[in-house]
N, C-alpha and C positions, 0 to 999 in steps of 0.2 A: 366672515362666520363660514364658520367653516359648510363644502359640503356633503352631505348624507347619499350615502350607498343603500339601497335595498336592493337582495333576495332573494330567489325561494326556493329552497333547497328539499325537496324529497325524500326521504331514507325509511324505506322500510321497515317495520317494528311488529313483532306478535307482540299482543295483550291475552289475556286470558277474557274471557267476557260472558256473562251468564245470561241468557234470556229469560225475560219474567215466563212467558211458558213452558222455557227448563224445570225455573222455581216451583210452579205451580203445576208439572208434572213429577214431580219430589216430595213436594206438601199428600198430593195426593195419596205417592206411595206408601207412604211411612204410616196413615192412615188407618187406625186396625177399625177392622166391619163394623164395629158399633160407633166410632167414631166416622166413617165414612157416610153411615148413613142420616147423620146429623148433616152433612157438609149436602150432600143431596136433598136433600131437603132445605134448607138452607139456599140454596141451589134453584131450588121449585120455584120457590114461594117468590126470588126476584127479577128471576130473567122467564119473563112472558113467553121470550119463543123455545121454551125447554118444557118438556111434559116427559111426564114417565107411562110407554105403554106397558098396560098394563093385559100379559099375553102371561096363557097358561102353556107351562111343560111339562114335556113326560119326567115322569118318576121315574121310569125308568134311565133314560140315555140325556134328560135335559133338556132334550130339543125344542124346539116351537112347535106349539099345539094343533092342529086344523082342524076345530073341532073337536074333537073326544079323539081323534083318528093320527098317529106318530107315522108320518112319510119314511124316519130313521128305522125306528121299530115293527114298519108294516104291521102295529097292533091299537086294539081301541083299545082307549084308556077309559072308558066311562067305570065306573065306578060300583060298584052291584056290591050291596051287604049280605056277608056271611057268614055263619057261624064259627069262631076261631073257639080250640081247646086253646086251654089258660095254658100248659105245662108248651103252646111253639113263642112261646114270647113270656120268658122269665124274668127280663128287664120289668115285667111290671109289680115284681116282685117286691122293686127295690126303690120304684119311683111315688113320690109321695103321689102326685098330682098325673098317674096314670088313669089314661080311659077307660070305661065301664066295656068298650068295645072298640073294634080298632074295622079301619076301611079295608078295604079286597086290594092290595099294589103289588107289584113286585119285585118288589122290595121293602127294603123294612127303609124306613125314614130315621135317621141319629136324628134328626131335632128333637124328637120324642121325648128322647132323656134327657131334654131342659126340665130341670125340677123346679117348683119355687121352694124358694131362700126359706129357711127351718126357720122356729125359731133355738136359742138357743134349748131350752125344754127338751123339742123334740128333735135336739142331734145329739146331747145325755141318751132319753131313752134310748135312741139309733141306736148305740152306741153299748152302752147294755147292754142289747138284745143279743146283741154276738159275743158276752162272755156269758150269758147267765142261763141258767135251766130251767124244766118247767114248774113252774110254778112263782117265780125271782118276777117274775115282769108287772107280773101285779103287786110284789110292793117295789117294788124301780119307782109305777110309773104313781104309789100311791105317795110315796118319800119326796119325789120329783116335783109333782103336782103340787104339796105342801111348803119349800122354800121360802121362805119370805125374800122379802130385794136383797138383802146381805147375801144371798148364796149361804140359809143355814137352814139345817134341820131346827122347827120351835118344839117338837117334841122331843119326850126323851123319849129312850131306849119301849123302856115299860109301857108307854102310853101307848105308843105305835102296838104294840105286842100286845094288851089288850085289845086293842079295836079292829087289831088283822086277825087275831089267831093264832100268832106265830110266833116263833121260840126268837127270846134274845138274841142265840146263834145267825138266826137263816136274817134276820135283819141285819145285823152287823156286818156279815161277810155284803151282804147286797148292798150296804153304805157303803161297801170298801173298795165296790164298781164298781157304783156310782160317782166318789170319789178318785179313782185310775183316769176315769177318760170325760168328767166334769172341768172344768176351767180352777185352776189351783187354789184350792182351798177349799169351791164352792163343794157341799155336803158334809161342812162340819156341822158340829152338835157346841160348837156352840167357839168365841174366838182366838181362847189357848190352842184347838187342835187347829184352825185355821191358819193359824202363823206357823203352827211345829211341818202342817204341809209345806206349804211351804217355803218355808226357810231347807227343808233338804228337800223340794227340789234346786232351787239353787245351786246347793254342796252338790249336788247329780249334774247338775248342767256346768260344772270347773267356775262355776261366781260365789270370788274368796269370803267365805262368810268369818268374823270374826267373833275367834270361838267363845269366846263370854257371851254371844245372847242368842245360843239356846236356853242356856241355863237360866239367862233373867226369865227367857217368858216361857220358862217350863214352873220355874219357882215362884218369880218376882212379880207377875204381868202386872197385878192390883196394886203396889208400891212405883212399882211402873207407872201406873198410870196418873199416880199420886203425885209422885215428880221425889218421892222418897231416892234420890242417886244416891246421896251420902248413908244411908243402910243400907243399901242394894250393895255399894261396893267396900263397904264394911263388911258382912255376908259371904260376899265372893271371894274377900283378899285382893280389890280388884280396886286401882283407883278412878276418882270421878270423873275423870275424862273418859278413860274405859267406858261408863257409863252413857256419857253425853256421847261420843263414838258409836255406844250400840243403838240411842236414840238415832242420830239421825240416818243409822242405817236398816232401821226397820223401818222412820217413814221414805227412804229411799224407792226400797225393791219390797217392803212386805204394804200388802191392802185389806185394809179390815174387812172392803163389799167387794169381792172376787169376780161376786156376778150381777156389778155397774162396771166394770175400766172397761177399756175399748178392747183385753183380747178375749173376756168375754163375748162382750158384739160382734168379736171377729173369731168365735171359735174352732177351733179343727178348719179355718180359712187361709194357706199359705199364700193368697191373695191380696189384697186388697177390695179386690171385686170377686164376695167367693163363686158366683156365677158368670162362665163366660160365655159366647157362639165360638164354634169352631170356626179360620177362613176357611182353614182347607181340609178336607175330607178324605182321609186315605180305605180301599175298599181293594178288598180280593176278589173279581168277579172270574169266573170258569182259569182259576188259577195265575191268573193276574196279578202286577198291582194297577189299580184306578189312582189317578189326582183328582179332584174336583173343588174347586175353585166356587164355594158356596154364594157368591154375590152374584155368579155367572147368570143364576137362576133365578138371583130375588131383580137385580137392578137390569131393565131396559127401556133406557132415556133412548130419547127421540127428540125432529125439530117440530116446531109446534109449523101445524100444516101451511095455515096463514102467515106464519115470519116465513117462511120456506119460499113459500110462493112467490108473496111480495116481489124476496131478496132474489129473486131468480129472474123478476119485469124490470127489479132496476139493475138490475147488471146486463140487462139483453138494450136496454135502453137505457142513454145514460143521459138523456134530453129529457127523458121523464116529466112531466113538471108536474103530476097528477099529486104528488109531496111537494111538502115546505122542505127545505136543507134541514131541519129541526126534525123532521118524522127518520129523512133518511138517513140523517144520523145516527137519529135509536133503533132504526133496523137493521142498519150495519154494525153496531157496539154491540145489538146482545144476538143478532145470532153467527155472530164472530164468538163468542163471547162462550152460548151454546155450540157450536162446532167444536172448538177449544177444549171444554169443558170432557162431552163427551169421547174425544180423543183419546186425556188423561185417562178416562175412567177403561177405558178398553187398551190401554197402552199398559195400566196396570194390572185388569184380570191379565193381560200376556207375559207381563215381568214372572208374577207371583207364582202361574203355573209350571213359566219354565225353571225359574227357581226351585218348585217343590219336583218338578220332576225329576230335575238334576238329586237334589235331593233323598225323593224315594230311590231312584238306583244306585247311590252311594251306598247309603242304608238300607238296605234289601234285605241284610242280613237280620237285623234290628228288628225291623219292621216283624218279619216271617218269627223269629225265633225268640224275639223279648232280649232284655234290655242290655243279657249278659255279651250279645252280639253285637254292641254298639260300638262303634267303629271308630278311632279319632279325625276329627273333621276336623277344616276351620272353613269362615269365609269366603278366606284367598282364593282357595281346594273350588270350591265352588261358582264364587266368581271367572274363575279360568274357563271351566267346563261350557258354562250360560257364555259367557263373550259379552260379559259388561264390567264396572270394577265394581271393587269391591266395598264400598257407600251403597253401592246399589244396592250388595245383597243384603245387610244390614238395616238399608230404609227400606224393604222386602218382608223383613221379618222378622221385627222388633217389634210387636207391645198385640204381637198375632200369636193364633190357635189352633195347632193341624188333633181333628181325629183320627187319630190309628184303626186300624182292622177289628182291632178287638175294643174297640167304643169308648178308650180310655186319650181323656181330651189334655192333650200336652204344652206348652210353649213350642214357639221353634226355636229358642236358645238348646232346649235338653239333645237338638239334635249332633250342636255342638259341646255337648258338658260331656266327655270321657265317666269325672267321677260320679254319673249316675249307674256304671256296672257295678265300684264297691259296696254303692248303695245297697243295690239285691240284692250283693253277700251279706249285710251287714243286715238285714229285714227276712233274710231265708235264715239268718243264723236263731234269729230271734222266732223266727216260727216252730224252733224242730229243737228250741230248746229247752232243756228238761226241768232246768230250774233258771231262774234270775239269771241273767248272763251281767258283769257292770259293763263300763267301755271302758275299761282295761285288759277286764278276760277280752273281749270280742275285738281288741287290741295287739293283742298276745294273740290270737286263734290267726287273725290277718295278717301277721308277720310271719305265721307259720305256713301260708301261701303265697309268700312273698309278696305277699303287700304292709306297703310298713308305710303304715299313719302316725300321727299323732292322738291319744287319748280325748285329747279336745278336742280333734276333727272329726272321732268316730260319735261326742258329744253330741255336733254341728250335727253331720250327717242324722244320724237317730233322731231329733229336734226338727230336721225337715220333714221328718218318714213322719213325726206326728207319733213316735214313741216313747210312752211312757218310760222313763228312768228304772235299773231294775230294784230300786227298792220299795217300788209304787206297782209295777208289771204281777 
């Protein structure tokens, strides 16, 4: 049997190794504010070594108060009620849940602008109010409150006129306004009108509507419902297949119950969740832009004093027999986990602040002058300025929102969206139009300004701005 030789060779090799703590830190960074609340609550429930420190913060600087005194501002924060002029706080005019009185504070709290979610009817009436003259809102409330479960007006115009004492001309005018802001098809007087409104809307947003669909809905809806496809084909001079294609299109694109579909439940809502809490607030104080990471005011985590004390005792005396091996493992595990969690939360705050501060500095003209001043910006540029990887910027800004100095809440991603300036120009054109501008006309006007985009892109931007097509404005 031949002899066997054994040898040990050592050669250096570089490998990428991601520690569990880094994975946890990246996960915490990627969470939105609402998601972070859930994670913190879960950690507080499962880790007895972690506690929430209930501290009062200064309304002006966010510093920790000792009693009612802030050492940073050198001011007392004791609240004293006062009588305020309604005109001093115009935001109360637009917030359904506005308080009847305000507490004295050195600074307006932007979180008071977060309103309760409105129903579809409330949203319709709110939008109709922006289009109505004196007296119209009475009719609008009467009509909207009488809509049936489908979104139809159950009474005839004549009946409404006799009950309200208004002319049929006034009633038809208000109905048109309701239809212009309601979910497409709602506010109709019958099924035919509902489907026709939806068809015209689809055509305006660029959907290819077969030419024979509208004539069928307009003139042969009852026969269509009775499946008299042969009769309809003969009357319109089309084939039986054409009528079946119309049936398939209507089934796919039209809804006879416009107030019961998903669009109605999230009407006028750009996101799946209509109401969001800002993660970062940008404000102007004494002419300077200030960045405030909101969670810094809300979450003050600390170690449980008993666990911290026991961990220190165990560290000083390794031979301490007061605790069993299982108890020592329990203490070490939960204390280390609490320290890591607190560190990750603090690192998230610091990273989010540094990235937000960088974006604010780079987009200062936009924050002061409006969306026309939005400059081209990439996440790679921000990463280079801050000194982090581009993926860190992506995680820090994903699913997070910023409240601007004008109190508008936008997504972080909007800072990286050059198309916002084009949307602003389109909105301005529509607001100043003497007669409704079609998407094609808007496209031509933009081309004269050196902005060349397709008509379908104009329709897309208009839809994102929640602006109705020209035929419905």
